[in-house]
C-alpha positions in Angstrom: 116.1 117.8 92.3 114.6 114.3 92.8 114.5 112.7 96.6 117.1 109.9 96.7 116.2 106.4 97.9 117.5 107.1 101.4 115.1 110.1 101.9 112.3 108.0 100.3 113.1 105.2 103.1 113.2 107.8 105.8 109.9 109.3 104.8 108.5 105.7 104.8 109.4 105.1 108.2 108.4 108.3 109.6 104.8 107.8 107.9 104.8 104.4 109.5 105.6 105.3 112.9 102.9 108.6 112.6 99.6 106.5 111.2 100.7 102.6 112.0 100.9 99.7 110.0 96.9 99.3 109.7 95.9 103.1 108.9 98.9 103.2 105.8 97.5 100.7 103.2 93.9 103.1 103.7 95.8 106.3 103.3 97.7 105.3 100.5 94.6 104.2 98.5 92.7 107.2 99.4 95.6 109.2 97.8 95.6 107.2 94.8 92.2 107.9 94.2 92.2 111.3 94.8 95.2 111.5 92.3 93.2 109.5 89.8 89.9 111.8 90.2 92.2 114.9 89.7 93.9 113.5 86.4 90.9 112.7 85.2 89.3 116.3 85.7 92.2 117.8 84.3 92.3 115.7 81.3 88.6 116.8 80.7 89.4 120.4 81.0 92.3 120.1 78.4 90.2 118.1 75.8 87.5 120.9 76.2 89.9 123.3 75.3 91.0 121.5 72.4 87.5 121.2 71.5 86.9 124.9 71.6 89.7 125.7 69.3 88.3 124.2 66.3 85.0 126.0 66.6 86.6 129.2 67.2 88.6 128.7 63.6 85.4 128.0 61.9 83.5 131.0 63.3 86.8 133.0 62.1 85.9 131.2 58.6 82.4 132.0 58.3 83.1 135.6 58.9 85.7 135.7 56.3 83.4 134.4 53.8 80.5 136.8 54.4 83.2 139.4 53.5 
């Protein structure tokens, strides 16, 4: 269940009261860069898995040829 617009506004107001207007943009930038780095790392892991699958298939094909 996704949060509604009223919930997001309340969360924004509470964050503004806790961290202040000067610190909030810095926190948003840090969160965005962390999220981007995590996304790139998980994409790299998925790409590595895709690269391994054809190699395993080729190894199996080579074993079948030797029989």
